[in-house]
C-alpha positions in Angstrom: 102.2 159.0 33.0 100.9 162.1 31.3 101.8 164.9 33.0 98.5 167.0 34.6 98.3 170.7 34.1 99.2 171.2 37.9 102.5 168.5 37.6 105.0 171.6 36.6 104.0 173.6 39.1 104.3 171.1 42.1 107.3 170.1 40.7 109.1 173.1 40.6 107.1 174.3 44.1 107.1 171.2 46.0 110.1 169.3 45.0 112.0 172.1 44.3 112.7 175.7 45.7 110.3 177.8 43.7 109.7 179.1 40.5 111.5 181.7 39.1 110.1 183.5 36.0 108.7 180.9 33.1 110.4 178.2 34.7 106.9 176.3 35.1 106.4 176.9 31.6 110.1 175.1 31.1 109.3 172.2 33.0 105.4 171.7 31.8 106.5 168.7 28.9 107.8 166.8 31.7 107.6 167.6 35.2 109.0 164.1 36.3 111.6 164.1 34.1 112.7 167.5 35.1 113.4 166.1 38.9 114.5 162.7 37.4 117.3 164.0 35.5 118.9 165.8 38.3 119.5 162.4 40.2 123.7 162.1 39.3 126.2 159.8 40.5 128.2 162.9 41.0 125.8 164.9 44.1 124.3 167.9 43.9 125.4 170.4 42.2 128.1 172.9 44.1 127.7 176.6 44.4 130.0 178.1 41.7 131.8 180.5 43.6 135.6 179.0 44.8 135.6 178.6 48.7 137.5 177.1 51.0 138.1 173.5 51.6 138.1 171.4 54.7 141.9 171.2 54.1 142.7 175.3 54.0 139.8 175.6 56.9 141.8 173.1 58.9 144.9 175.1 58.2 143.1 178.5 59.3 141.2 176.7 62.3 144.7 175.1 63.6 146.4 178.7 63.6 143.5 180.0 65.5 144.0 177.4 68.2 147.7 177.7 68.6 147.2 181.4 69.1 144.6 180.4 71.6 147.4 178.3 73.4 150.0 181.5 73.8 150.2 182.4 77.4 150.1 185.8 79.0 153.3 188.1 78.4 154.7 191.2 77.0 152.6 190.4 73.8 149.5 189.3 75.3 147.7 192.3 74.1 149.1 191.6 70.5 148.3 188.0 70.6 144.8 188.4 72.1 144.1 191.0 68.7 145.7 187.8 66.5 143.6 185.4 68.0 140.3 187.8 67.5 141.4 188.4 63.8 141.5 184.9 63.2 138.3 184.0 64.5 136.4 187.1 62.9 138.2 185.7 59.9 136.8 182.1 59.8 133.4 183.6 60.7 133.4 186.0 58.2 134.5 183.3 55.5 131.6 181.1 57.1 128.9 184.0 56.5 129.7 184.7 53.3 129.6 180.8 51.9 126.4 180.8 53.5 125.3 183.6 51.2 126.7 181.8 48.1 124.7 178.8 49.1 121.7 181.4 49.1 122.2 182.8 45.8 122.8 179.5 44.7 119.4 178.3 45.8 117.9 181.3 44.4 119.2 180.9 41.0 119.7 177.1 40.5 117.6 174.9 37.8 118.6 172.1 39.8 115.7 172.8 42.2 115.4 169.4 43.4 119.2 168.4 43.4 119.0 171.4 45.5 116.5 170.6 48.1 117.2 166.8 48.3 121.1 168.0 48.9 119.5 170.6 51.9 117.5 167.5 53.5 120.5 165.3 54.1 122.8 168.6 55.1 119.7 168.9 58.0 119.2 165.2 58.6 122.9 164.8 59.5 123.1 168.4 60.8 126.0 170.3 62.2 125.7 173.8 63.7 127.8 177.1 63.8 126.3 177.8 67.3 129.7 176.2 68.4 132.2 178.0 66.7 134.6 175.1 66.6 132.3 173.5 64.7 130.9 176.6 62.5 134.4 176.8 61.5 133.7 173.5 59.3 130.2 173.7 58.6 130.1 175.5 54.9 133.0 172.8 53.8 131.2 170.1 55.5 127.9 170.4 53.4 130.2 170.7 50.1 132.3 168.1 50.5 130.7 165.2 53.0 126.9 166.3 51.9 126.5 167.1 48.4 128.9 164.7 46.7 127.0 161.5 48.3 123.1 162.5 48.4 122.6 160.0 45.4 125.0 157.3 46.5 124.8 154.8 49.4 123.5 156.2 52.5 126.2 154.4 54.4 128.8 156.0 52.6 127.2 159.7 53.0 126.7 159.3 56.6 130.4 157.9 57.1 131.4 160.8 55.1 129.4 163.1 57.5 130.5 161.4 61.0 134.2 161.5 60.2 133.9 165.2 58.9 135.8 167.9 61.7 132.3 169.7 61.8 130.4 166.6 63.3 133.4 165.7 64.9 133.8 168.9 66.9 130.0 169.3 67.0 129.2 166.2 69.3 132.3 166.7 71.0 134.0 163.4 69.8 137.5 164.8 69.0 138.6 164.8 72.4 136.2 161.6 73.2 139.1 159.1 75.2 138.5 155.4 76.2 139.2 155.0 79.9 141.3 151.9 79.4 143.4 153.2 76.3 147.1 154.0 76.9 146.0 158.0 77.2 143.2 157.5 79.1 145.0 155.3 81.9 147.7 157.9 81.8 145.6 161.5 81.9 142.2 159.9 83.2 140.3 161.7 80.4 137.0 160.5 80.2 134.7 158.9 77.2 132.5 161.3 75.4 129.0 159.5 74.4 127.4 162.6 72.1 128.2 161.2 68.7 127.3 157.9 69.4 124.1 158.8 70.6 123.4 160.6 67.8 124.2 158.2 65.8 121.7 156.0 67.0 118.9 158.2 67.7 119.1 160.9 64.8 121.2 159.9 61.9 120.3 155.8 61.8 118.1 153.7 63.2 116.2 156.4 66.0 114.8 156.1 69.5 112.1 153.7 68.3 114.6 150.8 67.5 115.4 148.8 70.7 118.8 150.2 71.7 120.0 150.9 75.2 122.1 152.6 77.0 125.0 150.2 76.8 125.1 150.3 73.1 125.3 154.0 73.3 128.4 153.4 75.5 129.4 150.6 73.7 129.2 152.7 70.4 131.0 155.8 72.1 134.1 153.1 73.2 134.4 152.1 69.5 134.5 155.5 68.1 137.8 156.4 70.6 140.6 157.5 68.4 138.3 159.2 65.6 139.6 162.8 66.0 141.2 165.7 64.3 144.5 167.7 63.9 146.4 169.0 66.6 148.2 172.9 66.4 151.5 170.5 67.4 150.9 167.5 65.1 153.0 167.6 61.9 151.5 169.5 59.1 149.8 168.2 56.5 147.8 165.6 58.5 144.6 165.0 56.8 141.5 166.3 58.8 140.0 163.3 59.9 142.7 161.1 62.0 142.6 158.2 63.9 144.7 158.5 67.6 145.1 154.8 68.4 146.7 155.9 72.0 142.9 156.8 72.8 141.1 154.0 71.7 139.3 152.1 73.8 140.7 148.3 73.2 138.4 145.4 73.2 135.7 144.0 71.2 132.1 145.9 71.3 128.4 144.9 71.1 125.9 146.8 69.9 122.5 146.3 69.2 123.0 142.3 69.8 126.2 141.8 67.3 129.4 141.6 68.8 132.6 143.2 66.5 135.8 142.1 67.6 139.0 143.5 68.6 141.4 144.6 66.0 145.0 145.4 65.9 146.0 148.6 67.5 146.8 150.3 63.5 143.0 149.2 62.3 141.0 149.9 65.4 139.8 152.7 63.5 137.7 150.2 61.6 135.8 149.0 64.4 133.4 152.3 64.8 133.1 152.6 61.2 132.0 149.1 60.7 129.1 149.2 63.2 128.3 152.8 61.6 127.7 151.1 58.4 125.8 148.2 60.2 123.6 150.9 61.6 123.4 152.5 58.3 121.7 149.3 56.6 119.5 148.2 59.9 115.7 148.1 58.7 114.8 150.6 61.5 117.1 153.3 59.6 115.4 152.5 56.3 111.8 152.8 58.0 112.8 156.0 60.1 114.6 158.0 57.2 111.9 157.0 54.5 109.1 158.7 57.3 111.5 161.6 57.5 111.8 162.6 53.6 108.2 161.7 52.6 107.6 164.1 55.9 109.8 166.8 54.5 108.7 166.6 50.8 104.7 165.8 50.8 102.9 166.2 54.5 103.9 166.4 58.1 101.6 163.3 58.7 102.9 161.8 55.4 100.8 159.3 53.5 101.6 155.5 54.6 101.8 154.4 51.0 104.6 156.9 50.5 106.5 155.9 53.3 106.1 152.2 52.4 107.4 153.2 48.7 110.1 154.7 49.9 110.8 151.8 52.4 110.7 149.5 49.9 113.1 151.1 47.4 115.6 151.6 50.1 115.6 148.0 51.2 115.5 146.7 47.6 118.5 148.7 46.8 120.6 148.7 50.3 120.2 152.2 50.9 120.9 153.8 47.1 119.4 157.1 47.8 119.3 158.1 44.1 117.2 154.7 44.1 114.9 156.5 47.1 115.0 159.9 45.4 113.5 157.9 42.1 110.6 156.3 44.0 109.7 159.7 45.7 109.6 161.4 42.4 107.4 158.6 40.8 104.9 158.0 43.2 101.7 159.1 42.9 101.0 160.7 46.3 104.0 163.2 45.5 102.1 164.7 43.0 98.9 165.5 45.1 97.7 169.0 44.0 97.1 170.4 47.3 100.2 171.9 48.8 100.6 170.9 52.6 104.0 172.1 53.6 104.4 175.5 55.1 108.0 176.7 54.0 110.6 177.3 56.9 111.9 180.8 56.9 114.8 180.0 54.4 112.5 178.4 52.0 109.8 181.2 51.9 113.0 183.6 51.3 114.7 181.6 48.6 111.2 181.0 47.0 110.4 184.5 47.0 113.7 185.5 45.4 113.5 183.0 42.5 109.7 184.5 42.3 111.0 188.0 42.4 114.1 187.6 40.3 115.9 188.8 42.7 119.0 186.3 44.3 120.3 187.9 47.7 123.3 190.4 47.2 125.0 190.9 50.7 125.0 188.7 53.5 124.1 191.4 57.0 120.1 191.7 55.2 120.2 187.8 54.4 121.6 187.0 58.3 119.3 189.6 60.1 116.1 188.7 58.5 116.4 185.0 59.2 117.6 185.4 62.3 114.5 187.4 62.9 112.0 184.8 61.3 114.0 182.4 63.9 116.2 180.7 61.3 119.6 181.7 61.2 122.5 180.9 58.9 123.9 177.6 59.6 122.9 177.5 63.1 120.4 175.0 63.9 119.3 174.5 67.9 120.2 171.3 68.2 121.7 168.1 66.7 117.6 167.3 65.3 118.3 169.9 63.1 116.1 172.3 62.0 111.9 171.5 62.9 110.1 171.0 59.2 106.4 171.3 60.2 103.8 174.2 60.4 103.6 173.8 64.3 106.8 175.2 64.4 106.9 177.6 61.7 102.9 179.6 61.1 102.5 181.1 64.8 100.8 184.7 64.4 104.1 186.4 65.0 106.1 184.4 62.4 103.7 185.4 59.7 103.7 189.0 61.0 107.2 189.1 60.5 107.1 187.4 57.4 104.5 189.7 56.2 107.0 192.7 57.3 109.9 191.4 55.0 107.5 190.4 52.0 106.5 194.6 51.9 110.2 195.4 51.9 111.1 193.0 49.2 107.8 194.0 47.1 108.7 197.6 47.4 112.7 196.6 46.3 111.0 194.1 43.5 111.6 195.4 39.8 108.9 193.0 38.2 106.8 195.3 36.2 103.9 192.9 36.2 102.5 191.3 39.1 99.6 189.4 37.7 102.5 188.0 35.1 104.3 187.2 38.5 101.8 185.6 40.3 101.5 182.7 37.1 104.9 182.4 37.1 105.2 182.1 40.6 102.5 179.5 41.3 101.1 178.4 37.9 98.4 176.1 37.9 98.2 176.5 42.0 97.4 180.0 41.7 93.8 180.4 43.5 91.2 182.6 41.6 91.0 184.5 45.3 94.8 185.2 45.0 94.6 186.3 41.3 91.9 188.6 41.8 93.5 189.7 44.8 96.5 190.4 43.1 95.1 192.2 39.9 93.0 194.6 42.3 96.0 195.7 44.3 96.0 199.5 44.7 100.0 199.4 43.9 102.8 196.9 42.4 104.5 196.5 45.7 100.9 196.0 47.2 100.2 193.1 44.6 103.4 191.7 45.4 103.3 191.6 48.9 99.7 189.6 48.4 101.3 187.1 46.1 104.3 186.4 48.8 101.9 186.3 51.8 99.0 183.9 49.7 98.5 181.0 51.5 99.5 178.9 48.2 102.8 180.7 48.3 103.5 180.1 52.0 103.0 176.2 51.5 104.6 173.9 49.1 
């Protein structure tokens, strides 16, 4: 299919994170090819900086936990200071990782792969609202999400659910089967959080017909999924199975019975159920709608949802095939921008347009918090909202305007008219072009660009 004059702008601003100077021109010869070339078996590119791995973060986290278990005594004050120092070090590392991720987003030439990875990180969200899960939120994205976003969905969701970030965020690490050896002895309770979100948010969805009994049965199957403890032997992997807390017996979830297994292999019971949920038709339908809703419109075209669902079903959840279907769908290339950018998308696209990637975490964190999207901290397991209703209120736009003025004042781009053409290509309307050209100063012109309707949307 021949590219239209607007396709390059659509590719970079809708499928990607926004245009850097000259990028639309570089993509113009083959916009679809630009996006398709980013679908690679190894997943989405990683930020270039060397950051702590899950194993390394687990060592730091267990050291912190060991400090919190120290009792009172002569060295109580020293222990308290050591705990605070350990906690602060983890928090600062996490903040630095967010800056690295934002800088990567503001400079990458693989905008579609980055947006695709961020979509799945949000669909399978974890949050730094809790310190314990926040300690692992950055390696979670780098190790569980990014390598798997162009593989099979069932592998992605298993990697996500078994990562310490998810196990801690949804309180799975301490869930104990009442009939397990540990539960019988200590009367520790079953936690259903992970099981509920697996069903409601991560796979089939609330409309799939599951019941509370299914949630409880899945929670029982997941008992034993945990992380190391400070008292465990050094070198334990970040995800471990504790057989002594697993609820014994067969489980029935959504009409299918999963037999009891030998104690040593009971970890497979929960994973088998999860993989079946990942392959369920309701999962394909729900997540296809969510993909279309994120990339194209809050109320996505029915034909696009059907195309994505067909690709998902035909390929047994191969996300590379789903991504190709999205890129090749004619609905994806409608010229009218329909999606309001989230605060993070707005900042990253503005930094790309101004060729000014973020340099320090403090102003980045302050701005995102002010705009309602603090780093790594979605307010619930549903992830960040993704509709105009959530982000386009009058107060929110005033806050964006204030930031845009500051960013425009600091920008070094000498020609606002060229910056507007570079940022929006054929999406630049005559009204915005004239406003930019007639502005009384360079900062005013760039502010008008960043706050224009076509820049606020994608």
